[in-house]
N, CA, C and O atoms as a GROMACS GRO file, in nm:
protein
  512
    1MET      N    1  11.734  11.164  10.010
    1MET     CA    2  11.625  11.097  10.032
    1MET      C    3  11.546  11.122   9.900
    1MET      O    4  11.549  11.232   9.845
    2ILE      N    5  11.481  11.024   9.853
    2ILE     CA    6  11.396  11.032   9.723
    2ILE      C    7  11.266  11.069   9.750
    2ILE      O    8  11.198  11.000   9.826
    3ASP      N    9  11.218  11.177   9.694
    3ASP     CA   10  11.056  11.223   9.717
    3ASP      C   11  10.971  11.140   9.653
    3ASP      O   12  10.879  11.091   9.718
    4HIS      N   13  10.985  11.111   9.524
    4HIS     CA   14  10.889  11.038   9.439
    4HIS      C   15  10.971  10.970   9.320
    4HIS      O   16  11.085  11.006   9.289
    5ILE      N   17  10.907  10.876   9.264
    5ILE     CA   18  10.956  10.802   9.138
    5ILE      C   19  10.843  10.784   9.043
    5ILE      O   20  10.727  10.765   9.080
    6GLY      N   21  10.878  10.791   8.923
    6GLY     CA   22  10.792  10.775   8.816
    6GLY      C   23  10.821  10.669   8.706
    6GLY      O   24  10.936  10.656   8.663
    7LEU      N   25  10.722  10.595   8.663
    7LEU     CA   26  10.751  10.490   8.569
    7LEU      C   27  10.660  10.520   8.439
    7LEU      O   28  10.550  10.575   8.450
    8HIS      N   29  10.713  10.481   8.315
    8HIS     CA   30  10.625  10.492   8.205
    8HIS      C   31  10.552  10.362   8.189
    8HIS      O   32  10.615  10.259   8.212
    9VAL      N   33  10.444  10.356   8.158
    9VAL     CA   34  10.360  10.224   8.132
    9VAL      C   35  10.300  10.235   8.004
    9VAL      O   36  10.258  10.342   7.959
   10HIS      N   37  10.294  10.120   7.943
   10HIS     CA   38  10.220  10.106   7.810
   10HIS      C   39  10.073  10.143   7.814
   10HIS      O   40  10.026  10.216   7.727
   11ASP      N   41  10.006  10.099   7.902
   11ASP     CA   42   9.854  10.127   7.913
   11ASP      C   43   9.832  10.175   8.063
   11ASP      O   44   9.834  10.099   8.160
   12VAL      N   45   9.813  10.291   8.068
   12VAL     CA   46   9.785  10.352   8.218
   12VAL      C   47   9.664  10.300   8.298
   12VAL      O   48   9.668  10.285   8.420
   13ALA      N   49   9.549  10.274   8.220
   13ALA     CA   50   9.444  10.206   8.264
   13ALA      C   51   9.456  10.077   8.335
   13ALA      O   52   9.414  10.049   8.447
   14LYS      N   53   9.522  10.003   8.250
   14LYS     CA   54   9.551   9.865   8.287
   14LYS      C   55   9.651   9.871   8.416
   14LYS      O   56   9.630   9.805   8.518
   15ALA      N   57   9.749   9.947   8.400
   15ALA     CA   58   9.870   9.960   8.510
   15ALA      C   59   9.798   9.989   8.634
   15ALA      O   60   9.816   9.914   8.730
   16THR      N   61   9.706  10.108   8.645
   16THR     CA   62   9.638  10.156   8.737
   16THR      C   63   9.567  10.038   8.827
   16THR      O   64   9.594  10.018   8.946
   17GLU      N   65   9.479   9.969   8.753
   17GLU     CA   66   9.419   9.851   8.787
   17GLU      C   67   9.514   9.767   8.873
   17GLU      O   68   9.487   9.742   8.991
   18PHE      N   69   9.618   9.725   8.816
   18PHE     CA   70   9.719   9.634   8.880
   18PHE      C   71   9.783   9.681   8.997
   18PHE      O   72   9.812   9.604   9.089
   19TYR      N   73   9.815   9.843   9.001
   19TYR     CA   74   9.880   9.875   9.117
   19TYR      C   75   9.773   9.907   9.230
   19TYR      O   76   9.812   9.900   9.346
   20LEU      N   77   9.659   9.937   9.208
   20LEU     CA   78   9.548   9.941   9.295
   20LEU      C   79   9.535   9.831   9.365
   20LEU      O   80   9.536   9.842   9.488
   21LYS      N   81   9.521   9.711   9.309
   21LYS     CA   82   9.527   9.590   9.353
   21LYS      C   83   9.649   9.539   9.442
   21LYS      O   84   9.633   9.483   9.550
   22ALA      N   85   9.771   9.564   9.384
   22ALA     CA   86   9.898   9.514   9.434
   22ALA      C   87   9.925   9.600   9.554
   22ALA      O   88   9.971   9.546   9.655
   23LEU      N   89   9.901   9.728   9.553
   23LEU     CA   90   9.958   9.820   9.673
   23LEU      C   91   9.841   9.832   9.778
   23LEU      O   92   9.866   9.874   9.891
   24ALA      N   93   9.727   9.800   9.744
   24ALA     CA   94   9.620   9.796   9.861
   24ALA      C   95   9.673   9.743   9.985
   24ALA      O   96   9.669   9.817  10.084
   25PRO      N   97   9.724   9.626   9.994
   25PRO     CA   98   9.762   9.560  10.102
   25PRO      C   99   9.863   9.642  10.196
   25PRO      O  100   9.873   9.628  10.317
   26LEU      N  101   9.940   9.734  10.110
   26LEU     CA  102  10.037   9.808  10.190
   26LEU      C  103   9.990   9.950  10.230
   26LEU      O  104  10.070  10.035  10.270
   27GLY      N  105   9.851   9.972  10.215
   27GLY     CA  106   9.798  10.108  10.249
   27GLY      C  107   9.838  10.221  10.151
   27GLY      O  108   9.857  10.336  10.191
   28ILE      N  109   9.850  10.184  10.020
   28ILE     CA  110   9.886  10.275   9.931
   28ILE      C  111   9.790  10.272   9.818
   28ILE      O  112   9.766  10.169   9.754
   29GLY      N  113   9.737  10.386   9.796
   29GLY     CA  114   9.619  10.408   9.693
   29GLY      C  115   9.653  10.537   9.621
   29GLY      O  116   9.755  10.603   9.640
   30ILE      N  117   9.553  10.567   9.533
   30ILE     CA  118   9.562  10.682   9.432
   30ILE      C  119   9.550  10.800   9.533
   30ILE      O  120   9.471  10.803   9.628
   31VAL      N  121   9.639  10.899   9.499
   31VAL     CA  122   9.626  11.010   9.579
   31VAL      C  123   9.604  11.142   9.485
   31VAL      O  124   9.544  11.243   9.522
   32MET      N  125   9.661  11.120   9.362
   32MET     CA  126   9.638  11.233   9.274
   32MET      C  127   9.638  11.179   9.121
   32MET      O  128   9.718  11.094   9.081
   33GLN      N  129   9.538  11.238   9.040
   33GLN     CA  130   9.535  11.190   8.905
   33GLN      C  131   9.569  11.328   8.836
   33GLN      O  132   9.536  11.432   8.892
   34VAL      N  133   9.635  11.330   8.713
   34VAL     CA  134   9.662  11.457   8.629
   34VAL      C  135   9.643  11.406   8.496
   34VAL      O  136   9.708  11.315   8.445
   35GLY      N  137   9.539  11.479   8.436
   35GLY     CA  138   9.500  11.437   8.296
   35GLY      C  139   9.571  11.485   8.188
   35GLY      O  140   9.657  11.572   8.199
   36VAL      N  141   9.538  11.429   8.079
   36VAL     CA  142   9.605  11.475   7.934
   36VAL      C  143   9.602  11.626   7.920
   36VAL      O  144   9.702  11.684   7.878
   37GLU      N  145   9.475  11.704   7.959
   37GLU     CA  146   9.475  11.837   7.951
   37GLU      C  147   9.572  11.925   8.025
   37GLU      O  148   9.609  12.036   7.985
   38GLU      N  149   9.611  11.864   8.140
   38GLU     CA  150   9.711  11.920   8.220
   38GLU      C  151   9.835  11.892   8.187
   38GLU      O  152   9.917  11.981   8.209
   39THR      N  153   9.878  11.783   8.134
   39THR     CA  154  10.033  11.754   8.108
   39THR      C  155  10.060  11.800   7.962
   39THR      O  156  10.169  11.846   7.928
   40GLY      N  157   9.941  11.784   7.871
   40GLY     CA  158   9.977  11.828   7.739
   40GLY      C  159  10.031  11.689   7.673
   40GLY      O  160  10.072  11.694   7.557
   41GLY      N  161  10.030  11.578   7.737
   41GLY     CA  162  10.085  11.469   7.669
   41GLY      C  163   9.990  11.328   7.703
   41GLY      O  164   9.920  11.271   7.619
   42SER      N  165  10.005  11.292   7.834
   42SER     CA  166   9.943  11.159   7.868
   42SER      C  167   9.903  11.182   8.012
   42SER      O  168   9.949  11.266   8.090
   43ALA      N  169   9.810  11.094   8.033
   43ALA     CA  170   9.763  11.075   8.189
   43ALA      C  171   9.848  11.021   8.269
   43ALA      O  172   9.902  10.915   8.236
   44HIS      N  173   9.883  11.089   8.407
   44HIS     CA  174   9.946  11.014   8.506
   44HIS      C  175   9.873  11.005   8.640
   44HIS      O  176   9.789  11.088   8.673
   45VAL      N  177   9.908  10.904   8.714
   45VAL     CA  178   9.850  10.861   8.835
   45VAL      C  179   9.937  10.851   8.942
   45VAL      O  180  10.038  10.780   8.933
   46GLY      N  181   9.907  10.925   9.057
   46GLY     CA  182  10.003  10.934   9.161
   46GLY      C  183   9.965  10.853   9.275
   46GLY      O  184   9.862  10.886   9.335
   47PHE      N  185  10.036  10.743   9.320
   47PHE     CA  186   9.976  10.668   9.425
   47PHE      C  187  10.083  10.710   9.570
   47PHE      O  188  10.198  10.754   9.569
   48GLY      N  189  10.012  10.683   9.665
   48GLY     CA  190  10.088  10.721   9.782
   48GLY      C  191   9.989  10.689   9.915
   48GLY      O  192   9.890  10.617   9.908
   49ALA      N  193  10.030  10.746  10.022
   49ALA     CA  194   9.942  10.749  10.151
   49ALA      C  195   9.915  10.876  10.206
   49ALA      O  196  10.000  10.963  10.192
   50GLY      N  197   9.801  10.903  10.274
   50GLY     CA  198   9.762  11.029  10.317
   50GLY      C  199   9.765  11.130  10.192
   50GLY      O  200   9.707  11.090  10.091
   51GLN      N  201   9.820  11.242  10.188
   51GLN     CA  202   9.811  11.330  10.077
   51GLN      C  203   9.922  11.341   9.970
   51GLN      O  204   9.924  11.417   9.873
   52LYS      N  205  10.020  11.242  10.010
   52LYS     CA  206  10.147  11.258   9.938
   52LYS      C  207  10.166  11.145   9.833
   52LYS      O  208  10.183  11.028   9.865
   53PRO      N  209  10.163  11.189   9.707
   53PRO     CA  210  10.191  11.076   9.595
   53PRO      C  211  10.335  11.088   9.598
   53PRO      O  212  10.400  11.193   9.602
   54PHE      N  213  10.389  10.939   9.596
   54PHE     CA  214  10.534  10.907   9.578
   54PHE      C  215  10.572  10.821   9.481
   54PHE      O  216  10.692  10.813   9.451
   55PHE      N  217  10.475  10.744   9.418
   55PHE     CA  218  10.484  10.681   9.311
   55PHE      C  219  10.403  10.696   9.208
   55PHE      O  220  10.282  10.683   9.225
   56TRP      N  221  10.452  10.724   9.094
   56TRP     CA  222  10.370  10.775   8.971
   56TRP      C  223  10.379  10.685   8.849
   56TRP      O  224  10.484  10.626   8.822
   57ILE      N  225  10.273  10.674   8.777
   57ILE     CA  226  10.284  10.593   8.653
   57ILE      C  227  10.210  10.693   8.553
   57ILE      O  228  10.116  10.769   8.578
   58GLY      N  229  10.278  10.673   8.434
   58GLY     CA  230  10.229  10.768   8.313
   58GLY      C  231  10.239  10.692   8.193
   58GLY      O  232  10.334  10.617   8.170
   59GLU      N  233  10.146  10.708   8.116
   59GLU     CA  234  10.150  10.646   7.969
   59GLU      C  235  10.239  10.696   7.880
   59GLU      O  236  10.253  10.817   7.860
   60SER      N  237  10.307  10.602   7.820
   60SER     CA  238  10.434  10.608   7.712
   60SER      C  239  10.444  10.508   7.625
   60SER      O  240  10.419  10.395   7.666
   61GLU      N  241  10.476  10.525   7.509
   61GLU     CA  242  10.518  10.444   7.411
   61GLU      C  243  10.656  10.377   7.452
   61GLU      O  244  10.676  10.260   7.418
   62GLU      N  245  10.735  10.438   7.513
   62GLU     CA  246  10.857  10.392   7.556
   62GLU      C  247  10.873  10.347   7.690
   62GLU      O  248  10.828  10.428   7.771
   63ALA      N  249  10.921  10.244   7.741
   63ALA     CA  250  10.928  10.191   7.882
   63ALA      C  251  11.035  10.275   7.945
   63ALA      O  252  11.121  10.344   7.890
   64SER      N  253  11.011  10.254   8.079
   64SER     CA  254  11.110  10.317   8.172
   64SER      C  255  11.237  10.220   8.190
   64SER      O  256  11.356  10.249   8.203
   65GLY      N  257  11.180  10.109   8.187
   65GLY     CA  258  11.286  10.001   8.245
   65GLY      C  259  11.296   9.884   8.151
   65GLY      O  260  11.286   9.890   8.029
   66PRO      N  261  11.317   9.777   8.225
   66PRO     CA  262  11.255   9.729   8.336
   66PRO      C  263  11.357   9.772   8.456
   66PRO      O  264  11.479   9.763   8.459
   67LEU      N  265  11.263   9.823   8.556
   67LEU     CA  266  11.327   9.882   8.680
   67LEU      C  267  11.279   9.773   8.803
   67LEU      O  268  11.186   9.692   8.796
   68HIS      N  269  11.373   9.798   8.921
   68HIS     CA  270  11.312   9.738   9.026
   68HIS      C  271  11.287   9.843   9.124
   68HIS      O  272  11.360   9.941   9.140
   69ILE      N  273  11.164   9.815   9.198
   69ILE     CA  274  11.122   9.931   9.280
   69ILE      C  275  11.063   9.837   9.409
   69ILE      O  276  10.973   9.753   9.406
   70ALA      N  277  11.144   9.879   9.521
   70ALA     CA  278  11.075   9.806   9.663
   70ALA      C  279  10.999   9.895   9.733
   70ALA      O  280  11.023  10.016   9.735
   71PHE      N  281  10.887   9.831   9.804
   71PHE     CA  282  10.813   9.896   9.883
   71PHE      C  283  10.829   9.847  10.028
   71PHE      O  284  10.811   9.727  10.051
   72ALA      N  285  10.860   9.930  10.127
   72ALA     CA  286  10.877   9.880  10.272
   72ALA      C  287  10.737   9.854  10.346
   72ALA      O  288  10.639   9.927  10.333
   73THR      N  289  10.742   9.753  10.414
   73THR     CA  290  10.629   9.713  10.479
   73THR      C  291  10.652   9.690  10.624
   73THR      O  292  10.766   9.660  10.661
   74ALA      N  293  10.557   9.701  10.708
   74ALA     CA  294  10.579   9.689  10.847
   74ALA      C  295  10.569   9.555  10.899
   74ALA      O  296  10.592   9.536  11.019
   75SER      N  297  10.535   9.453  10.817
   75SER     CA  298  10.506   9.320  10.869
   75SER      C  299  10.525   9.232  10.754
   75SER      O  300  10.510   9.272  10.639
   76ARG      N  301  10.561   9.108  10.786
   76ARG     CA  302  10.591   8.996  10.676
   76ARG      C  303  10.438   8.954  10.629
   76ARG      O  304  10.417   8.902  10.519
   77ALA      N  305  10.349   8.976  10.711
   77ALA     CA  306  10.203   8.968  10.645
   77ALA      C  307  10.164   9.034  10.536
   77ALA      O  308  10.099   8.990  10.441
   78ALA      N  309  10.217   9.167  10.560
   78ALA     CA  310  10.192   9.260  10.449
   78ALA      C  311  10.265   9.240  10.311
   78ALA      O  312  10.231   9.283  10.201
   79VAL      N  313  10.377   9.162  10.345
   79VAL     CA  314  10.454   9.134  10.205
   79VAL      C  315  10.372   9.011  10.152
   79VAL      O  316  10.332   9.016  10.036
   80ASP      N  317  10.344   8.905  10.228
   80ASP     CA  318  10.246   8.808  10.168
   80ASP      C  319  10.129   8.836  10.102
   80ASP      O  320  10.091   8.775  10.002
   81ALA      N  321  10.053   8.950  10.171
   81ALA     CA  322   9.936   8.998  10.107
   81ALA      C  323   9.955   9.078   9.987
   81ALA      O  324   9.867   9.075   9.901
   82PHE      N  325  10.069   9.157   9.968
   82PHE     CA  326  10.114   9.217   9.851
   82PHE      C  327  10.121   9.117   9.739
   82PHE      O  328  10.062   9.134   9.632
   83TYR      N  329  10.200   9.007   9.770
   83TYR     CA  330  10.230   8.926   9.674
   83TYR      C  331  10.113   8.853   9.625
   83TYR      O  332  10.106   8.828   9.504
   84GLN      N  333  10.024   8.817   9.702
   84GLN     CA  334   9.894   8.745   9.645
   84GLN      C  335   9.805   8.843   9.557
   84GLN      O  336   9.761   8.816   9.445
   85ALA      N  337   9.786   8.962   9.626
   85ALA     CA  338   9.706   9.077   9.546
   85ALA      C  339   9.783   9.102   9.394
   85ALA      O  340   9.727   9.113   9.284
   86ALA      N  341   9.903   9.106   9.420
   86ALA     CA  342   9.984   9.120   9.294
   86ALA      C  343   9.966   9.029   9.179
   86ALA      O  344   9.952   9.068   9.063
   87ILE      N  345   9.965   8.898   9.221
   87ILE     CA  346   9.946   8.780   9.137
   87ILE      C  347   9.810   8.790   9.094
   87ILE      O  348   9.783   8.780   8.974
   88LYS      N  349   9.714   8.811   9.189
   88LYS     CA  350   9.561   8.808   9.139
   88LYS      C  351   9.532   8.935   9.034
   88LYS      O  352   9.446   8.945   8.946
   89GLY      N  353   9.627   9.019   9.073
   89GLY     CA  354   9.581   9.142   8.984
   89GLY      C  355   9.672   9.132   8.842
   89GLY      O  356   9.681   9.236   8.778
   90GLY      N  357   9.726   9.034   8.802
   90GLY     CA  358   9.792   9.019   8.673
   90GLY      C  359   9.934   8.996   8.675
   90GLY      O  360   9.989   8.934   8.584
   91GLY      N  361  10.002   9.047   8.785
   91GLY     CA  362  10.142   9.030   8.803
   91GLY      C  363  10.205   8.878   8.762
   91GLY      O  364  10.137   8.776   8.748
   92THR      N  365  10.318   8.887   8.750
   92THR     CA  366  10.404   8.743   8.725
   92THR      C  367  10.479   8.725   8.833
   92THR      O  368  10.539   8.826   8.872
   93ASP      N  369  10.498   8.599   8.908
   93ASP     CA  370  10.587   8.571   9.015
   93ASP      C  371  10.741   8.597   8.966
   93ASP      O  372  10.789   8.566   8.857
   94ASN      N  373  10.801   8.658   9.066
   94ASN     CA  374  10.948   8.660   9.032
   94ASN      C  375  11.037   8.654   9.154
   94ASN      O  376  11.150   8.701   9.169
   95GLY      N  377  10.963   8.587   9.236
   95GLY     CA  378  11.010   8.545   9.379
   95GLY      C  379  10.922   8.555   9.485
   95GLY      O  380  10.890   8.663   9.533
   96ARG      N  381  10.875   8.432   9.532
   96ARG     CA  382  10.778   8.413   9.628
   96ARG      C  383  10.811   8.474   9.760
   96ARG      O  384  10.929   8.499   9.789
   97PRO      N  385  10.698   8.503   9.853
   97PRO     CA  386  10.751   8.570   9.965
   97PRO      C  387  10.835   8.481  10.052
   97PRO      O  388  10.805   8.362  10.061
   98GLY      N  389  10.930   8.526  10.111
   98GLY     CA  390  11.022   8.453  10.221
   98GLY      C  391  11.158   8.522  10.255
   98GLY      O  392  11.202   8.621  10.197
   99LEU      N  393  11.210   8.463  10.345
   99LEU     CA  394  11.359   8.511  10.391
   99LEU      C  395  11.446   8.529  10.294
   99LEU      O  396  11.444   8.440  10.209
  100ARG      N  397  11.528   8.620  10.276
  100ARG     CA  398  11.652   8.628  10.185
  100ARG      C  399  11.762   8.670  10.276
  100ARG      O  400  11.798   8.787  10.291
  101PRO      N  401  11.818   8.556  10.340
  101PRO     CA  402  11.942   8.573  10.429
  101PRO      C  403  12.057   8.629  10.368
  101PRO      O  404  12.149   8.684  10.427
  102ASP      N  405  12.046   8.610  10.244
  102ASP     CA  406  12.189   8.653  10.170
  102ASP      C  407  12.201   8.818  10.163
  102ASP      O  408  12.302   8.882  10.134
  103TYR      N  409  12.087   8.864  10.192
  103TYR     CA  410  12.071   9.033  10.201
  103TYR      C  411  12.111   9.082  10.354
  103TYR      O  412  12.199   9.163  10.383
  104HIS      N  413  12.019   9.007  10.448
  104HIS     CA  414  12.032   9.003  10.587
  104HIS      C  415  11.947   8.904  10.637
  104HIS      O  416  11.861   8.844  10.573
  105ALA      N  417  11.981   8.889  10.776
  105ALA     CA  418  11.909   8.781  10.858
  105ALA      C  419  11.758   8.798  10.844
  105ALA      O  420  11.689   8.705  10.803
  106ASN      N  421  11.708   8.913  10.877
  106ASN     CA  422  11.568   8.942  10.878
  106ASN      C  423  11.498   8.995  10.745
  106ASN      O  424  11.377   9.018  10.740
  107TYR      N  425  11.576   9.011  10.647
  107TYR     CA  426  11.506   9.052  10.494
  107TYR      C  427  11.409   8.930  10.451
  107TYR      O  428  11.440   8.813  10.430
  108TYR      N  429  11.270   8.997  10.442
  108TYR     CA  430  11.167   8.907  10.401
  108TYR      C  431  11.096   8.987  10.287
  108TYR      O  432  11.036   9.093  10.307
  109GLY      N  433  11.107   8.928  10.168
  109GLY     CA  434  11.059   9.002  10.079
  109GLY      C  435  10.995   8.910   9.945
  109GLY      O  436  11.033   8.795   9.924
  110ALA      N  437  10.915   8.966   9.879
  110ALA     CA  438  10.841   8.905   9.768
  110ALA      C  439  10.864   9.005   9.631
  110ALA      O  440  10.881   9.127   9.642
  111PHE      N  441  10.862   8.938   9.511
  111PHE     CA  442  10.875   9.001   9.378
  111PHE      C  443  10.768   8.962   9.287
  111PHE      O  444  10.721   8.849   9.273
  112VAL      N  445  10.737   9.066   9.228
  112VAL     CA  446  10.637   9.030   9.125
  112VAL      C  447  10.686   9.113   8.996
  112VAL      O  448  10.735   9.224   9.016
  113LEU      N  449  10.676   9.068   8.876
  113LEU     CA  450  10.675   9.163   8.749
  113LEU      C  451  10.533   9.224   8.745
  113LEU      O  452  10.428   9.166   8.771
  114ASP      N  453  10.552   9.347   8.708
  114ASP     CA  454  10.413   9.418   8.674
  114ASP      C  455  10.394   9.375   8.529
  114ASP      O  456  10.464   9.290   8.475
  115LEU      N  457  10.286   9.448   8.466
  115LEU     CA  458  10.235   9.436   8.334
  115LEU      C  459  10.344   9.483   8.214
  115LEU      O  460  10.340   9.446   8.096
  116ASP      N  461  10.428   9.559   8.266
  116ASP     CA  462  10.548   9.610   8.174
  116ASP      C  463  10.677   9.553   8.214
  116ASP      O  464  10.782   9.605   8.176
  117GLY      N  465  10.675   9.444   8.290
  117GLY     CA  466  10.813   9.390   8.315
  117GLY      C  467  10.893   9.456   8.442
  117GLY      O  468  10.996   9.399   8.478
  118ASN      N  469  10.859   9.554   8.499
  118ASN     CA  470  10.922   9.603   8.611
  118ASN      C  471  10.912   9.489   8.738
  118ASN      O  472  10.819   9.414   8.766
  119ASN      N  473  11.044   9.506   8.803
  119ASN     CA  474  11.045   9.409   8.921
  119ASN      C  475  10.992   9.479   9.061
  119ASN      O  476  11.071   9.533   9.138
  120ILE      N  477  10.853   9.473   9.085
  120ILE     CA  478  10.804   9.522   9.203
  120ILE      C  479  10.812   9.439   9.336
  120ILE      O  480  10.779   9.320   9.341
  121GLU      N  481  10.856   9.508   9.440
  121GLU     CA  482  10.907   9.414   9.548
  121GLU      C  483  10.825   9.480   9.669
  121GLU      O  484  10.796   9.599   9.675
  122ALA      N  485  10.792   9.385   9.762
  122ALA     CA  486  10.744   9.434   9.900
  122ALA      C  487  10.860   9.365   9.993
  122ALA      O  488  10.907   9.253   9.970
  123VAL      N  489  10.896   9.447  10.096
  123VAL     CA  490  10.996   9.390  10.170
  123VAL      C  491  10.969   9.454  10.327
  123VAL      O  492  10.933   9.568  10.356
  124CYS      N  493  10.995   9.352  10.408
  124CYS     CA  494  11.002   9.389  10.576
  124CYS      C  495  11.136   9.353  10.630
  124CYS      O  496  11.190   9.244  10.614
  125HIS      N  497  11.186   9.456  10.698
  125HIS     CA  498  11.324   9.423  10.752
  125HIS      C  499  11.318   9.382  10.901
  125HIS      O  500  11.423   9.353  10.958
  126LEU      N  501  11.204   9.380  10.963
  126LEU     CA  502  11.178   9.347  11.089
  126LEU      C  503  11.182   9.195  11.127
  126LEU      O  504  11.140   9.115  11.043
  127PRO      N  505  11.226   9.152  11.240
  127PRO     CA  506  11.226   9.009  11.268
  127PRO      C  507  11.073   8.968  11.311
  127PRO      O  508  11.007   9.035  11.391
  128GLU      N  509  11.032   8.868  11.256
  128GLU     CA  510  10.905   8.794  11.280
  128GLU      C  511  10.804   8.903  11.243
  128GLU      O  512  10.683   8.880  11.250
   0.00000   0.00000   0.00000
């Protein structure tokens, strides 16, 4: 089981704005921030739910990806809300919300490229 994942982003402030908007419909927000003085390098922002950060971004000149990261949701409506929020937040469409029966009959997902070209997905595996 994966505990957390981290991405290098070119501009942590802009990426933080994007992810705050895109992940809010999924109940994910900033849980922890680590400053330059603590890392000795660059600022990092930890997103998660409750007190547990599981998705980290940190500023770097070198990109991590592009990577594909999928966030599980409890409803198709949450997938739709993620997509709309991510697009309004500056993301680029990479697959509108909808069923992906090639994956499995109930796979409902949406894909957005973040500001650094990473393929960010929200997915619901439940029927209706």
